[in-house]
LUMVOGU-689289 format. One record per residue: x, y, z of N, C-alpha, C in turn; residue in three letters. Coordinates in pm, whole numbers, plus 50000, padded with zeros to 5 digits. Example, Ala and Ser with C-alpha at 12.3 -4.5 7.8 and 13.67 -1.06 7.14 Angstrom:
// residues 2
513194943150780512304955050780513204967050780ala 512854977550708513674989450714512905000350787ser 
END
This chain:
// residues 264
501154997347784500204988747856500964977947931met 501634981748035502534972548107501804961548184lys 500504963348208499744953348284498584947848200leu 498764947248071497724942347982497264928448025gln 495954926748042495314914048076495644909148219asn 496224917648301496494914048439495304917448528lys 495174909948636494084912248733494704915948866ile 494294927648917494894932849039493824934949147ala 494254932949271493424935849388494164946249471leu 493484957349501494084968249580493234970349704val 493774967349821493034969949944493244984549987thr 492254989850057492315004050091492335012549966gly 491615008049863491685014349732490665025149706gly 489885028849807488815038449785489295052849771ala 490495055749820490995069449813492505069649831arg 493095081349821494505083049848495415074949760gly 496455069349820497455061549746496825049449679ile 495925042649747495285030649691494505033949565gly 493785044849568492985049049450493915052949335leu 494995059949367495955063749263496585051549198ala 496845041349277497405028849223496385021949133ile 495145021149179494085014849097493955022148964ala 493945035248967493815043148846494965040548748lys 496185040048802497365037848716497345023748658arg 496965013848739496925000048690495914998648577phe 494745004948593493725004148490494215010848362ile 494885022148375495445029248260496475020748186ala 497095011248258498105002548199497544989148154glu 496194988148151495564976348094495064965948191gly 495164968248321494744958348420493244959648452ala 492674948648498491364948648561491614949248712lys 490894957848783491194960248923489994958349012val 490184950949121489184950149228489654959349340ala 488804968949374489084978049484488404972649609ile 489164970849713488614966249841488744977349943ala 487684979150022487734989350127486614986450226asp 486784991350347485734989750446484675000650432ile 485025011450364484105022550341483325019850211asn 482105015250226481325010950110480965022450017val 480495033450072480065044749988481215050149906thr 482345052649969483515057949899484065047749800thr 484055035149839484575024649752483745022749627gly 482425022849643481545021449527481685033149431gln 481835045049488482005056949403483325056249327ala 484375051649393485675050549328485625040649213ala 485075028849239485005018449135484095022949022ala 483005029549057482065034248956482665044148859gly 483665051548903484285061548816485085055048703ser 485435042248719486215035148617485355026748525phe 484165022748570483285014248489483464999448525gly 482374991848514482364977848556483304968848478lys 483564972448353484424963848272485844963648324ala 486284974548385487664975548431487834974748581asp 486774977648658486944978648804485684974548877cys 485874967448986484764963749074485144967049218arg 484134970249296484344972649439483884960549519phe 484684956749618484314945949708484534950949852val 483474951449929483604955450068484354944750146ala 485324948950227486114939250299486734945250424ala 486854936950526487604940250648488854931550646asp 489994937650617491214929950595491724923050721val 491204927050837491614920650962490814908250996gly 489854904750910488994893150934489254882650826asp 489644870650865490024860350770488864856850674arg 487674855150726486554851650641486254862550536asn 486354875050580486134886150488487194886350378ser 488434883750417489524883550321489374872250220val 489004860550267488814849250177487684851650078glu 486624858250126485534861950034486014872149932arg 486844881549977487374891749889488184885749775leu 489104876849808489944870749706489104861849614val 488154854449672487314845649591486464853749494ala 485894864749541485054872949454485864879349343glu 487084883949376487964889649273488234879349164thr 488524867249204488814856649106487564852749028cys 486424852649094485174849249025484804859448919asp 484994872248952484594883048862485544884248743val 486844883548773487844886448668488594874148617phe 488464862848686489094850648636490464847548694gly 490804853448808492084850448870492634862448941gly 493884861548985494544872749049496034872249017ile 496544883248963497974884148926498754893649014asp 498074903549070498744913949149497924916949274ile 498584917449387497954921949510498714933849562leu 497984944549595498574955949665497874956949800val 498604953449907498064954550043498334968650094ser 497344977050072497514991350101496674996050220asn 495694988150264494814992450372495624995450499ala 495345006850559496085010550680495375021550756gly 495615021850887495045032050974496105037151070ile 495825048251136496745053951235495995056951363val 496745058051472496165062951598497265070151674his 497075082951696498095091151758497975090851912ala 499045087151979499125087452126500565084352164ala 501075091152266502435088252312502505074452373asp 503725069252380503935055552427503335053152566phe 503455062652655502945060852791501425061452798leu 500805066452691499355068452693498565059252602asp 499235052752508498495044552411497755033052479ile 496505031252444495725020352502495915007352429gly 495714996452499495894983252438494954981152320glu 493724985652335492724983752228493134991252101ala 493655003252118494085011052001495325004951938asp 496245000052019497424993251965497004981051883phe 496114973051939495634961051870494894964451742asp 494114975151746493294978951629494154982551510arg 495214990251533496104994151424496864982251368val 497394973751455498134962051407497214952251336leu 495954951651378494984942651314494804946151167arg 494744958851137494554963250998495884963350922val 496884970150977498124972750904498984960550885asn 499104952250987500014940850982499274927550962leu 498314924951048497534912551032496774912750899lys 496264924250862495534925350736496394921850616gly 497644926550617498574923350507498924908550508ala 499044902750627499314888350637498154880150582phe 496934883150626495774875450582495524876850433leu 495584889250385495324891650243496444885650157thr 497684887150202498814881750129498754866550121gly 498404860150231498334845650234497214840450143gln 496054846750151494914842350070495214844249920ala 495774855749885496094858249745497214849049697ala 498214846749782499344838149744498894823849718ala 497954818949796497454805149774496824804249635lys 496084814449597495474814549462496564815249356arg 497554823849379498624825249281499414812449263met 499654805349373500404792749366499624782549284val 498314781649309497504772149233497474775849086ser 497494788849056497524793348917498824789648849gln 499944791348923501244787748868501294772848835val 500754764748923500724750348900499864746648780lys 498904755348749498044753048633498604759248505ala 499784765548516500434770948398500344785948378gly 499764793048473499654807448463500964813948510arg 501384825048451502604831748496502524836048642pro 503634836148712503634839948854503154854348875pro 502554856648991502054869849022503014878049104gly 502584889849149503394898849229502544904449342ala 503174905749459502514911349577503294923549623ile 502574934249653503194946749701502534950749833ile 503344952049936502864956550067503194971350082asn 502234978950135502444993250154502994995650294met 504314997750300504985000550425505085015650445ser 506165020250505506365034550531507805036650574ser 508285048950560509585051850618509555049850769ile 508335050450828508225048550972508365034151017asn 508635025350920509115012050954510585012250990gly 511245023450957512685025050983512925035951087val 512325047651064512435058551161511115059951235val 511165064651358509985064451443509445078451476ala 508175078751508507515090851557506935087251695ile 507275094551799506895090451935505405089451961pro 504575096851887503125095851910502405087351807asn 503175079151734502595069851637503115055651667gln 502905051251788503485038551833503035026551752val 501735023351746501335011351673501575012351524pro 501485024351467501735025951324503185022451291tyr 504115027951366505535025151341505835010351361cys 505285004551467505524990351493504944981651380val 503754985151333503124977351227503904977951097ser 504464989651066505224990950941506584984150950lys 507194984151068508424976651086508174961751068gly 507074957051124506704943051107506374939650963gly 505794949250893505414947050753506654945250665leu 507724952350696508974950550621509504936350637asp 509424930950758509874917250781508924907150717gln 507624909950724506654901250660506914900450510leu 507264911550450507594911950307508744902450276thr 509794902750357510964894150334510584879350350lys 509824876250454509424862350477508554857150363val 507614865350321506754861450208507574859350081met 508524868450057509334867449936510124854449932ala 510704850750045511484838250050510584826050035leu 509404826550097508504815150092507914813049953ser 507694823749881507004822849752507964822749633leu 509264825049659510244825049550510254812049469ala 510084800249531510094787949451508984787449345pro 507944795449363506844795949266507004807549167tyr 508074815349183508284826749095507484839149134gly 506754838549246505934849749293506814859549366ile 506804871849321507634882349382506844890149486arg 507524893649596506904901449702507834912949741val 507334925049728508104936949764507214946749841asn 507834957149892507084967249966507484981149921ala 506604990649945506865004749919506785012050053ile 507775020150083507795027850206507765042750179gly 506585048450158506525062650124506975071650237pro 507435083650198507655094350294506375102350306gly 506495115550310505325124150324504615125650190ser 503395120650183502605120750058501315128550083ile 500905136249985499745145049998498435137149991met 498145129950097496865123050111495905132050190thr 494695127450212493715135350286494195138650428asp 494905128850490495405131050626496445142250628ile 497325142150530498415151950528497945165750483leu 496845166350411496355179250364496035188550481lys 495615182950593495315191050711496595197250768thr 497705190150757498985195250805499525205850708ile 499315203550580499875212250478499325226550484ala 498175228350547497605241750560498165249350680thr 498925242450765499575248350882501045251050844asp 501405263750832502745266950782503865261850872lys 503655262351004504685257451095504865242351081asp 503745235251071503805220651055504425217150920ala 504065224750818504625222050685506115225150680lys 506545235750749507955239150755508745227750821arg 508215222350929508875211450999508975199150909lys 507895196450836507885184750747508895186350633leu 508915198050572509815200350460511275201550505leu 511495205050631512875206250681513605192950684ser 512855182050680513475168850679513275161850545arg 512965169750442512755164250308513685171250211thr 514805165250175515785171750088515235176849956pro 514285169849896513735174649769512835186849785leu 512485190249909511815202849935510355203649901gly 509685192149888508255192349859507615179449911arg 506295179749920505515167949960505225159749835ile 505335146549847505075137849731503575136649701gly 503295131749583501905129749540501575114849531glu 500305111049554499925096949546500295090649412pro 500245098349304500565093049173502035088549164glu 502895094849243504295091049243504505077349309glu 503695074449407503735061149468503145050749373ile 502115054749301501515045849201502515041849094ala 503415050749058504435047648958505385036849009ser 505715037449138506585027149196505855013849200val 504565014149236503765002049240503664995749101ala 503495003948999503434999048862504724991848825leu 505854997948858507144991748829507274978148898phe 506954977549027507084964949101506124954349053leu 504964958549004503964948948955504274943848815ala 505104951248743505354948048602506524938648584ser 506694933948461507814925148429509154932248434ser 509124945448438510374953048446511074950748581glu 510334946048681510914943148811511034928048833ala 511224920748724511164906148728512234899448815ser 513304906748849514364900648932514454907449068tyr 513384914349106513354921349237512334914849325ile 512784910149441511854904549541512484905949680thr 511624907449782512084908849920512594922549953gly 512304932449870512844946049889511764955849930gln 512184966350002511324977750028511934989849962thr 511174996249874511615008249805511015020349874ile 511865030449900511425042049978511375054849892tyr 510215058049835510045070849767509725081549873pro 510765088049923510615096650042511245110450026asp 511605114149903512205127249883513565128849945gly 514195117549982515525117850041515565117650192gly 514425115750255514365117350401515235107050475arg 515225094650434515965084450509517475086250496leu 517915093650397519345096050379519825107950460ser 518915114950522519215127650588519515125650737leu 520635131450784520925130850928520945145050987asn 520275154250919520135167850966518895173750901tyr 518485185750939517365192150873517885202150770thr 517085204850670517505213950564516705226850572val 517285237550523516585250450520515395249750425ala 514295255850464513085256050383512875270050327val 512705270650195512445283550130511025288350159lys 510855301050183509535306550215508525303750105asp 508935304049978507995301849868507475287549866glu 508215278349930507755264349934506595262650029ala 506405272550116505315271450215503985276150159leu 504005282550044502765286849983502255299950040gly 
END
């Protein structure tokens, strides 16, 4: 029970990686507030855990007032906040010459501004708690390998994740005097709902696996394990870092052969 009596807030927690993190945190003894803009999916996700352990709060992470209500409600329901996972994110596919300004702004509003607003609101609560004698909290931003390597038709997504890596460092330095740790996770290819559509296309899957030395697509639960480590006392001397669970992709400067049986 590595998170016994801890209170966590997970944005974008209604499905995928966010839901896997919420599930793992609850299994480790935490109370979790799931935040999402999708009310139906979010309520169903929280309901599967029970009110004693999990609550759903509808929120738009790109809106300051919504974020402040989210953090306040989390603290009101559970009595504080010890862990924030800024996981909410969206994508918009278009080549650089074609991407519209509105779509660029929309992605950065959620992925980067959302992490800034949520991180700032949660950090203010954590700082006040530290001053009142509560142990320091931990913040985890969900980045991506695409903060380092780029995809030409994912312009705002790549830019937002690169900015998120820098935001993580700035936050870590600013909050270090209070003992609050800030780190990021940069997943590679993970079997979320978005990727499942690609995984059914053998050519697309072959291309994806050709740049993944471990030869398989990761699972959301594997990212949840990294989040658990960073949120726990086992990572007590780690801050300002981005950890990349990517199957070896960032270390690769060539493509690897893909076995036919790996394609299913």
